[in-house]
Structure formats: structure tokens, C-alpha cells
C-alpha positions as CSV (number, residue, x, y, z in Angstrom):
1,M,36.3,40.4,0.3
2,F,32.6,40.2,1.1
3,V,32.0,37.1,-1.1
4,E,35.2,35.4,0.0
5,R,34.3,35.8,3.7
6,L,30.6,35.0,3.3
7,D,31.0,31.5,4.8
8,K,32.2,33.2,8.0
9,R,29.2,35.4,8.3
10,P,26.1,34.5,10.5
11,L,23.4,32.4,8.7
12,A,21.0,35.2,8.6
13,Y,23.6,37.4,6.8
14,Q,24.3,34.6,4.3
15,R,20.6,34.2,3.5
16,L,20.3,37.9,2.9
17,F,23.2,37.9,0.5
18,L,21.9,34.9,-1.4
19,I,18.4,36.5,-1.8
20,I,20.0,39.6,-3.1
21,Y,22.4,37.8,-5.4
22,A,19.7,35.7,-6.9
23,R,17.9,38.8,-8.1
24,A,21.0,40.6,-9.4
25,E,20.0,40.4,-13.0
26,E,16.7,42.2,-12.5
27,T,17.8,44.8,-10.0
28,Q,21.6,45.2,-10.3
29,P,21.9,48.9,-9.3
30,L,19.6,48.3,-6.4
31,T,21.5,45.1,-5.4
32,I,24.9,46.9,-5.1
33,V,23.3,49.5,-2.8
34,I,21.6,46.9,-0.6
35,I,24.8,44.8,-0.3
36,L,26.8,47.9,0.8
37,Y,24.0,48.9,3.2
38,A,23.7,45.4,4.6
39,Q,27.4,45.2,5.4
40,A,27.1,48.4,7.4
41,Q,24.2,47.2,9.5
42,L,24.2,45.2,12.8
43,L,22.6,41.8,12.5
44,T,19.7,43.0,14.5
45,N,18.7,45.0,11.5
46,I,18.8,42.1,9.0
47,K,15.1,41.3,9.3
48,S,14.1,44.9,8.5
49,I,16.4,44.9,5.5
50,T,14.9,41.7,4.0
51,K,11.4,43.1,4.4
52,R,12.3,45.9,2.0
53,I,13.6,43.5,-0.7
54,P,10.6,42.7,-3.0
55,M,10.0,39.1,-4.1
56,I,10.2,38.8,-7.9
57,E,6.8,37.6,-9.0
58,H,6.4,35.6,-12.2
59,K,3.2,37.0,-13.8
60,N,3.0,34.2,-16.3
61,T,2.8,31.1,-14.1
62,F,0.0,29.0,-12.8
63,K,-1.0,29.3,-9.2
64,I,-2.4,25.8,-8.9
65,L,-2.1,23.1,-11.6
66,L,-4.2,19.9,-11.0
67,L,-3.2,16.7,-12.8
68,I,-5.9,14.1,-13.1
69,A,-5.8,10.8,-15.0
70,R,-6.0,7.0,-14.6
71,P,-3.2,5.4,-12.5
72,A,0.2,5.2,-14.3
73,A,-1.0,7.5,-17.1
74,G,2.1,9.7,-16.7
75,K,1.1,12.3,-14.1
76,S,4.1,11.7,-11.8
77,E,6.5,11.3,-14.7
78,I,5.4,14.8,-15.9
79,I,6.1,16.2,-12.5
80,D,9.5,14.4,-12.4
81,Y,10.3,16.0,-15.8
82,L,9.3,19.5,-14.5
83,K,11.5,19.0,-11.4
84,K,14.5,18.4,-13.6
85,T,13.8,21.4,-15.8
86,D,15.7,24.6,-15.2
87,L,13.5,27.3,-13.6
88,T,14.0,29.8,-16.3
89,E,13.0,27.3,-19.0
90,R,10.2,25.9,-16.9
91,V,8.6,29.4,-16.5
92,A,9.1,30.3,-20.1
93,R,7.8,27.0,-21.7
94,F,5.4,25.6,-19.1
95,H,4.2,28.5,-16.9
96,I,5.4,26.6,-13.8
97,N,7.3,28.4,-11.1
98,E,9.2,26.8,-8.2
99,F,6.6,24.3,-7.0
100,D,5.3,22.1,-4.3
101,V,3.5,18.8,-5.0
102,I,0.5,17.6,-3.1
103,D,-0.4,14.1,-4.1
104,D,-2.9,11.9,-2.2
105,F,-0.9,8.6,-2.7
106,P,1.5,9.3,0.2
107,M,-1.6,9.9,2.4
108,I,-3.1,6.6,1.3
109,W,0.1,4.8,1.9
110,T,0.3,6.2,5.5
111,W,-3.2,4.9,6.2
112,F,-2.1,1.4,4.9
113,E,0.9,1.5,7.2
114,E,-1.1,2.8,10.2
115,D,-3.7,0.1,9.8
116,Q,-1.1,-2.6,9.5
117,L,0.5,-1.4,12.8
118,L,-2.9,-1.3,14.5
119,E,-3.6,-4.9,13.4
120,E,-0.3,-6.0,14.8
121,M,-1.3,-4.4,18.1
122,V,-4.6,-6.4,17.9
123,L,-6.6,-3.1,17.6
124,P,-9.2,-2.2,15.0
125,R,-8.1,-0.9,11.6
126,L,-9.1,2.8,11.1
127,H,-9.1,3.3,7.3
128,T,-8.8,0.1,5.3
129,T,-9.6,-3.6,5.2
130,P,-6.8,-6.2,5.5
131,E,-6.9,-6.2,1.6
132,N,-6.3,-2.4,1.6
133,Y,-9.7,-1.3,0.4
134,F,-11.2,1.7,2.2
135,L,-13.7,0.9,5.0
136,D,-16.0,3.5,3.7
137,N,-16.3,5.6,0.5
138,Y,-16.0,8.9,2.4
139,F,-12.3,8.3,2.8
140,W,-11.8,9.1,-0.9
141,H,-13.4,12.5,-0.2
142,L,-11.5,13.0,3.0
143,L,-8.3,12.8,0.8
144,I,-9.5,15.7,-1.3
145,R,-10.1,17.7,1.8
146,K,-6.6,16.8,3.1
147,I,-5.1,18.0,-0.2
148,C,-6.9,21.3,0.2
149,L,-5.8,21.5,3.9
150,E,-2.1,21.0,2.9
151,Y,-2.5,23.8,0.3
152,N,-4.1,26.1,2.9
153,N,-1.1,25.4,5.2
154,L,1.3,26.5,2.5
155,L,-0.5,29.8,2.2
156,R,-0.7,30.1,6.0
157,D,3.0,29.7,6.3
158,D,3.8,32.0,3.4
159,P,1.1,34.7,2.6
160,N,3.1,35.6,-0.5
161,Y,3.3,32.0,-1.7
162,H,2.0,32.5,-5.2
163,E,4.4,35.4,-5.8
164,H,7.2,32.7,-6.2
165,K,5.5,29.3,-6.1
166,T,3.1,27.1,-8.1
167,A,1.2,24.3,-6.3
168,I,0.8,21.1,-8.3
169,L,-2.0,18.8,-7.1
170,E,-2.4,15.2,-8.3
171,F,-5.0,12.4,-7.8
172,S,-6.9,9.7,-9.7
173,R,-10.6,8.7,-9.3
174,G,-12.7,6.0,-10.7
175,K,-16.5,5.6,-10.8
176,Q,-16.4,3.2,-7.9
177,S,-15.5,6.1,-5.5
178,G,-17.9,8.6,-7.2
179,G,-15.5,9.7,-9.9
180,Y,-14.2,13.2,-10.4
181,T,-17.7,14.6,-10.1
182,A,-17.8,13.6,-6.4
183,A,-14.2,14.5,-5.8
184,F,-14.6,18.1,-7.1
185,K,-17.4,18.7,-4.7
186,H,-14.9,18.5,-1.9
187,L,-12.4,21.0,-3.3
188,S,-12.1,24.2,-1.3
189,K,-13.2,27.5,-2.7
190,Q,-9.6,28.7,-2.1
191,V,-8.3,26.0,-4.4
192,I,-11.0,26.4,-7.1
193,D,-10.4,30.1,-7.4
194,H,-6.8,29.5,-8.5
195,L,-7.2,26.2,-10.3
196,A,-6.2,25.1,-13.8
197,V,-6.6,21.4,-14.7
198,M,-4.5,19.2,-17.0
199,V,-6.1,15.8,-18.0
200,V,-3.5,13.2,-18.9
201,N,-5.5,11.0,-21.3
202,V,-4.8,7.3,-21.7
203,S,-7.0,4.3,-22.3
204,W,-7.8,1.7,-19.6
205,E,-5.6,-0.8,-21.4
206,E,-2.6,1.6,-21.4
207,S,-3.1,2.5,-17.8
208,L,-3.1,-1.2,-16.9
209,R,0.0,-1.9,-19.0
210,K,2.0,0.9,-17.4
211,N,0.8,0.1,-13.9
212,R,2.3,-3.4,-14.4
213,A,5.5,-2.1,-15.9
214,R,6.3,0.5,-13.3
215,F,5.7,-1.6,-10.2
216,N,8.8,-2.3,-8.1
217,P,8.0,-4.7,-5.2
218,N,11.0,-3.4,-3.3
219,R,9.6,0.2,-3.3
220,P,5.8,-0.2,-3.0
221,N,5.5,3.3,-1.4
222,S,7.5,5.0,-4.2
223,I,5.7,7.8,-6.2
224,L,7.2,6.5,-9.5
225,E,7.3,2.8,-8.8
226,H,4.1,1.9,-6.9
227,G,1.4,-0.2,-8.4
228,L,-1.9,-1.9,-7.9
229,S,-3.0,-5.5,-8.5
230,D,-5.0,-6.0,-11.8
231,E,-8.0,-6.8,-9.6
232,K,-7.9,-3.5,-7.8
233,M,-7.2,-1.6,-11.0
234,E,-10.3,-3.0,-12.5
235,I,-12.5,-2.5,-9.5
236,L,-11.3,1.0,-8.7
237,Y,-10.3,2.6,-12.0
238,K,-11.5,0.7,-15.1
239,E,-14.4,3.1,-15.4
240,D,-14.2,6.9,-14.8
241,D,-16.3,9.9,-15.6
242,L,-13.6,12.1,-17.3
243,E,-15.1,11.7,-20.8
244,A,-18.5,12.7,-19.6
245,L,-17.2,15.7,-17.7
246,C,-15.2,17.0,-20.6
247,A,-18.0,16.4,-23.1
248,N,-19.9,19.4,-21.7
249,D,-17.3,22.0,-22.7
250,P,-14.0,21.5,-24.6
251,A,-12.2,24.2,-22.5
252,Y,-13.8,24.6,-19.1
253,L,-15.0,22.3,-16.3
254,N,-17.9,23.5,-14.1
255,I,-16.7,22.9,-10.6
256,Q,-19.1,24.2,-7.9
257,G,-20.5,26.7,-10.3
258,K,-17.2,28.1,-11.4
259,N,-15.6,27.7,-14.8
260,V,-12.2,26.1,-14.4
261,P,-10.0,25.8,-17.5
262,Y,-8.6,22.5,-18.5
263,A,-6.5,21.0,-21.4
264,V,-5.9,17.4,-22.4
265,F,-2.4,15.9,-22.6
266,E,-2.7,12.9,-24.9
267,N,-0.4,10.1,-23.7
268,E,-1.6,6.9,-25.4
269,D,1.7,6.7,-27.2
270,D,3.6,7.1,-23.8
271,V,5.9,10.1,-24.3
272,T,6.3,10.4,-20.5
273,T,8.3,7.3,-19.6
274,A,11.5,8.5,-21.5
275,R,11.2,12.1,-20.2
276,G,12.6,13.3,-23.5
277,K,12.0,16.0,-26.1
278,A,8.7,14.6,-27.2
279,L,7.4,15.0,-23.6
280,G,8.7,18.6,-23.4
281,D,7.2,19.6,-26.7
282,R,3.8,18.1,-26.0
283,L,3.7,19.5,-22.5
284,E,4.6,23.0,-23.7
285,Q,1.8,22.9,-26.3
286,T,-0.7,21.6,-23.8
287,L,0.2,24.0,-21.0
288,D,0.4,27.0,-23.4
289,L,-3.2,26.2,-24.4
290,L,-4.2,25.9,-20.8
291,W,-2.5,29.2,-20.0
292,K,-4.5,30.9,-22.7
293,R,-7.7,29.4,-21.4
294,W,-6.8,30.5,-17.8
295,N,-6.4,34.1,-19.0
296,S,-9.7,34.0,-21.0
297,R,-11.8,32.5,-18.2
């Protein structure tokens, strides 16, 4: 009767039931008791009941996973694959919980749009030239700080965030903007303390090929279908400092004096476009190695 009439209950009551039901496998005896107890309470007591229900924490999941690579190397395709993977499998194989993605591309695109609107209003552009190059190099570093700010806001809104969530960060940097060496200087301590890094490794030629292949002019702001001109790709991203950074240690990056574990996902043969078994197997192998390094740091 309780389940059949759940849709007629107030929203707070429904949420409580769904929280309990989702954890039934782990806490079945306790679940039955709570459900009976909840039905007997007035709605004013719902909040106090939910506070006594513990969140189930996955002890074998990353807190923050940072994906870095050249543009179109496969970062967003990996994230798309993870989104479509069942939670139980994702935790078991990839050490990724329910997750939020913080990517600097939507931030950059917002600046492009704002500057275009300002230009139409006959006002000065704030971030970029009419050709959509940044007006100053510090905007690249501001993006890193905005990523950290968004992460901080997630923790502010949910102090128990990492008991049930992984944060996935994503960005690309070339030498023209100072590379990853400069970008890492702007990561917050809060991010660095929880950080594990996966490098998606492709050559410049493969990055250029996939950038051309994925571009959809009808969806230039799409995470999976945006692209850059060949000229911008060459100026901004042809050279980077990843190889030099990784040459110092095969397992850990020194970021602001702290050893941060990393692992390399090789994608020159492009296993990410198809989102198939080859991607899952290689991702599992890479993230398992990264997980071991995280626990050995």
C-alpha cells in the first residue's frame, strides 16, 4: 500500500522513500524499520529522519580526476563513455562515483558570446579579440581559478560531496599560454589535495585530424562537436609541455610541491571515438594503475 500510494505523498516524503529504497541492498533490516517509522511520523519530522540515514560512501573512488590532453584527444569522449556506464560497473572498473564535470570550454564560449554581444552594442570587448584570441594571457590562468571556484562551490553546497560524488576536471593547454606548468600554479590547494591526473596522449597530427573530424558548424558550442581552425590549433596547441612534465617522474607530477599521481591513457589509435569495448578495457587498465598510485602517494 505504501509503494502504490507513494505518488500521492508529499515530495519530501517521496524523496525520503527513494533515498531509503536506493540503499536497501546494503541496509535491508534497517530500511524496513525506517520505512515503518517514517510512515508513522508527521511531515515536520522528515528532515530529522533523513539526517539519521547515513550516506553510502564508496571508499574506492577518486575524489577529483583531472583529464589533460591536446584538443580532440578523447577527453570528452571518455567522459561521455563514463556517463553512459552503469554506476556499479563504473565504481568497480574505473573508480568513478556519480560525478560532476567542470570543463573550461563552456566558460570560454560564454566569453566569446559576451564579447560578440558587447561589440554589437558598440562597447569594448572584455575578454577576446574579434578573432577570438584572448586579450591577455592571464585569461588562461583565470579559467583555472574559475574551475577551482566551481569545485569549491560544490563542496560549499554539499559538505559531504565526496562521500557520494567524484569531480572530473578537464582542460587543454599549449606552450603559447604557458603550458600545464603555468596552469598548475593556479590550482587551489583544495583541488591539489584530492587530485589524480589522467593524461590522454596523442600526437599533434592526431589531435589536428580529430579536431577537423569532430567539428559541427551547426553546434560550435557543443562539448563533443566544437572545433578550432587549423591556424588556431597550430598557434595555441601544436607545442605543449606534457612530455617535459612527465619526464621527471613516471608516476607523479610535482604540483606546488605536492606529489600528484598521474597515468597515461594512450589514444593514438583512437579507441575513444567508437566508445566500445577497447575504450572500456584501456580505461580500466589506466585508471586501475592511477588508483594504485593514488593509494601509494
